[in-house]
C-alpha positions as CSV (number, residue, x, y, z in Angstrom):
1,M,0.2,-0.1,0.2
2,S,1.1,3.5,-1.1
3,G,0.5,7.0,0.1
4,A,-1.3,7.0,-3.8
5,D,-4.0,4.9,-2.6
6,F,-5.6,6.9,-0.3
7,V,-8.3,9.7,-2.2
8,K,-9.0,13.5,-0.8
9,L,-12.2,13.7,0.3
10,R,-14.8,16.6,-0.4
11,R,-15.3,18.6,2.9
12,T,-19.4,17.5,3.1
13,S,-19.5,14.8,5.6
14,A,-15.9,14.2,5.6
15,A,-15.9,11.4,8.8
16,A,-18.4,9.4,7.0
17,D,-16.7,9.8,3.6
18,A,-13.4,8.9,5.0
19,A,-14.9,6.0,6.8
20,R,-16.6,4.5,3.9
21,A,-12.9,5.0,2.1
22,I,-11.3,2.8,4.5
23,Q,-13.8,0.6,4.5
24,E,-13.8,0.2,0.9
25,M,-9.8,0.0,0.8
26,I,-10.6,-3.1,3.1
27,V,-12.7,-4.7,1.0
28,D,-10.8,-4.5,-2.4
29,G,-7.6,-5.6,-0.3
30,R,-5.5,-2.6,-0.5
31,L,-5.7,-2.8,3.1
32,T,-5.5,-6.1,5.0
33,P,-6.2,-7.4,8.6
34,G,-3.7,-6.9,10.7
35,Q,-2.1,-3.7,8.8
36,R,-0.9,-0.6,10.4
37,L,-2.4,2.7,9.0
38,P,-0.3,5.5,8.1
39,P,0.5,7.9,11.2
40,E,-2.2,10.5,12.1
41,R,-0.8,13.7,10.3
42,E,0.1,11.6,6.9
43,L,-3.5,9.9,6.9
44,A,-5.0,13.4,7.6
45,E,-3.0,14.8,4.8
46,L,-3.7,11.6,2.5
47,L,-7.3,11.9,2.8
48,G,-7.8,15.7,2.6
49,I,-9.3,15.9,6.0
50,S,-8.2,17.3,9.3
51,R,-6.7,15.5,12.2
52,P,-9.7,16.0,14.4
53,T,-12.3,14.4,11.5
54,L,-9.7,11.5,10.9
55,R,-9.9,11.0,14.4
56,E,-13.8,10.7,14.6
57,T,-13.5,8.5,11.8
58,I,-11.0,6.4,13.6
59,R,-13.6,6.1,16.6
60,S,-16.5,5.0,14.7
61,L,-14.9,2.0,12.8
62,Q,-13.2,1.1,16.2
63,G,-16.9,1.1,17.1
64,L,-17.9,-1.5,14.5
65,N,-14.7,-3.6,15.1
66,I,-12.9,-2.5,11.5
67,L,-10.3,-0.8,13.4
68,E,-7.9,-1.1,16.6
69,S,-5.8,1.4,18.1
70,R,-2.5,0.0,19.8
71,H,-0.6,1.7,22.7
72,G,2.4,3.4,21.8
73,A,2.0,1.5,17.8
74,G,-0.6,3.1,15.9
75,T,-4.0,2.3,14.4
76,F,-4.5,-1.0,12.6
77,V,-7.1,-2.8,10.3
78,A,-8.6,-5.1,13.2
79,A,-8.5,-9.0,12.5
80,L,-11.9,-8.6,11.0
81,S,-13.6,-11.7,12.4
82,T,-17.1,-12.4,11.4
83,A,-18.0,-12.6,15.2
84,A,-16.3,-9.6,16.1
85,L,-18.2,-7.3,13.0
86,L,-21.4,-8.6,14.3
87,E,-21.1,-7.5,17.8
88,P,-22.6,-4.6,17.2
89,M,-26.0,-5.9,15.9
90,R,-26.4,-7.7,19.1
91,F,-26.1,-4.4,21.2
92,V,-29.0,-3.0,18.7
93,M,-31.2,-6.1,19.2
94,A,-30.8,-5.9,23.2
95,L,-32.1,-2.5,23.2
96,N,-35.1,-3.7,21.4
97,E,-38.2,-4.2,23.3
98,R,-39.5,-6.4,20.3
99,T,-36.1,-8.8,20.7
100,I,-37.9,-12.2,21.3
101,G,-40.6,-12.1,18.7
102,E,-37.7,-10.8,16.3
103,L,-35.6,-13.2,17.8
104,F,-37.6,-16.2,16.8
105,E,-38.3,-14.8,13.5
106,A,-34.7,-14.2,12.7
107,R,-33.7,-18.2,13.8
108,L,-37.0,-19.5,11.8
109,L,-35.6,-17.8,8.3
110,L,-31.8,-18.9,9.7
111,E,-31.6,-21.8,11.4
112,P,-34.0,-24.3,9.3
113,A,-31.1,-23.4,6.3
114,L,-28.5,-24.1,8.3
115,A,-30.0,-27.3,9.2
116,A,-30.3,-28.1,5.5
117,L,-26.7,-27.5,4.7
118,A,-25.5,-29.4,7.8
119,A,-27.2,-32.6,6.5
120,Q,-25.7,-31.7,3.1
121,R,-22.1,-31.2,4.3
122,A,-21.3,-32.3,8.1
123,T,-18.8,-35.1,8.6
124,P,-19.4,-38.3,10.6
125,G,-17.1,-36.8,13.3
126,Q,-19.5,-33.5,13.5
127,A,-22.5,-35.8,13.0
128,A,-21.1,-37.7,16.2
129,A,-20.8,-34.4,17.8
130,M,-24.5,-33.4,17.3
131,R,-25.8,-36.9,18.9
132,A,-23.5,-36.5,21.8
133,A,-24.5,-33.1,22.5
134,I,-28.6,-34.2,23.0
135,G,-29.8,-34.9,26.4
136,G,-27.4,-33.1,28.2
137,D,-28.3,-32.2,32.5
138,D,-27.8,-28.6,31.2
139,Q,-30.8,-28.6,28.8
140,V,-30.3,-25.0,28.2
141,E,-26.5,-25.2,27.7
142,A,-27.0,-28.7,25.6
143,D,-29.4,-26.7,23.3
144,L,-27.1,-23.8,22.7
145,V,-24.2,-26.8,21.7
146,L,-26.2,-28.3,19.7
147,H,-27.6,-25.4,17.3
148,R,-23.9,-24.3,17.2
149,L,-22.6,-27.4,16.4
150,I,-25.5,-27.5,13.4
151,A,-24.4,-24.2,12.5
152,E,-20.6,-25.2,12.3
153,A,-21.4,-28.2,10.3
154,A,-23.4,-26.0,7.8
155,G,-19.8,-24.8,6.3
156,N,-20.6,-21.4,6.0
157,A,-18.9,-19.0,8.4
158,L,-21.0,-15.9,8.1
159,L,-24.2,-17.7,8.6
160,A,-22.5,-19.3,11.7
161,A,-21.5,-16.0,13.2
162,M,-24.9,-14.7,12.7
163,L,-26.4,-17.4,14.5
164,E,-23.6,-17.0,17.3
165,S,-24.8,-13.5,17.4
166,L,-28.3,-14.5,18.6
167,S,-27.1,-16.9,21.3
168,G,-26.6,-14.6,24.1
169,L,-30.1,-13.2,23.7
170,G,-31.4,-16.7,23.0
171,R,-30.0,-17.9,25.9
172,S,-32.5,-16.1,28.5
173,S,-35.5,-17.4,26.4
174,R,-34.4,-20.4,26.3
175,S,-33.9,-20.6,30.3
176,I,-38.1,-19.3,30.3
177,T,-39.3,-21.8,27.8
178,A,-37.4,-24.8,29.3
179,E,-39.5,-24.0,32.5
180,R,-42.9,-25.0,30.6
181,P,-44.7,-28.1,31.1
182,G,-43.8,-31.0,28.3
183,V,-41.1,-28.4,26.8
184,R,-38.1,-30.6,27.8
185,R,-39.7,-33.6,26.3
186,R,-40.7,-32.4,23.4
187,T,-37.3,-30.7,22.4
188,A,-35.4,-33.7,23.2
189,D,-37.8,-35.7,20.5
190,D,-37.1,-32.3,18.3
191,H,-33.2,-32.7,18.6
192,E,-33.3,-36.3,18.0
193,A,-35.0,-35.8,14.8
194,I,-32.8,-32.8,13.6
195,V,-29.6,-35.0,14.0
196,D,-31.2,-38.1,12.1
197,A,-32.3,-35.9,9.2
198,V,-28.7,-34.6,9.7
199,E,-27.1,-38.0,10.2
200,R,-29.1,-39.2,7.1
201,G,-28.0,-36.8,4.7
202,D,-31.2,-35.6,4.0
203,P,-31.8,-32.0,3.8
204,D,-35.4,-31.5,3.5
205,A,-35.9,-33.8,6.8
206,A,-33.5,-31.2,8.3
207,R,-34.8,-28.1,7.3
208,T,-38.6,-29.7,8.4
209,A,-37.5,-30.8,11.6
210,M,-35.7,-27.5,12.3
211,T,-38.6,-25.7,11.2
212,A,-41.1,-27.8,13.6
213,H,-38.7,-27.3,16.5
214,L,-38.5,-23.7,16.7
215,E,-42.5,-22.9,15.6
216,R,-43.3,-25.1,18.8
217,I,-41.0,-23.5,20.8
218,A,-42.3,-20.0,19.7
219,A,-45.7,-21.1,20.6
220,V,-44.8,-22.0,24.2
221,A,-43.0,-19.0,24.4
222,G,-46.5,-17.2,23.6
223,L,-44.9,-15.7,20.2
224,A,-47.1,-17.9,18.0
């Protein structure tokens, strides 16, 4: 990367424009994870913005886990792990009064697709881990582990990270529904059906079983 890669910006909404410019440089590979940005004075000149505006830009990108500052070393492009980049979404959801209902909607869109992919892509070892996760003493934890294993077996890091970003919020709703009459037995049966479909390599059955499971839990929680 050279100074020529940075383009001077118009002064209108300069901080937002600078943030977009840096993001575009990351997307197209001119900046890479772990790379150090030029020193503040030089970077401000390269972008054609003031140093206070540059500091505002860097703070905004730090808040999105895109940049990170290291004391005495400078500002660097962050590791850009999918889970870290999705962390702000979890915060937004936590502020939303409709979180539980929206959480189930999101899970109904995401998890049946993950289950279908897992049925197509899971290795024997991954399927065995799912089987072992069924029926743990702590059902809430066992449920989280099983759904995480299914997401990992789906082989799509972005979708798996999206599910992981919902898991913290899902833990509280799982704790509530797990205490409802009949839920533990029903959940165990649902999990058996999902894992059976994955083991058979049947994506349609896995999708159907996951959808039925989530819809039953939503009904117990009064969301359906």
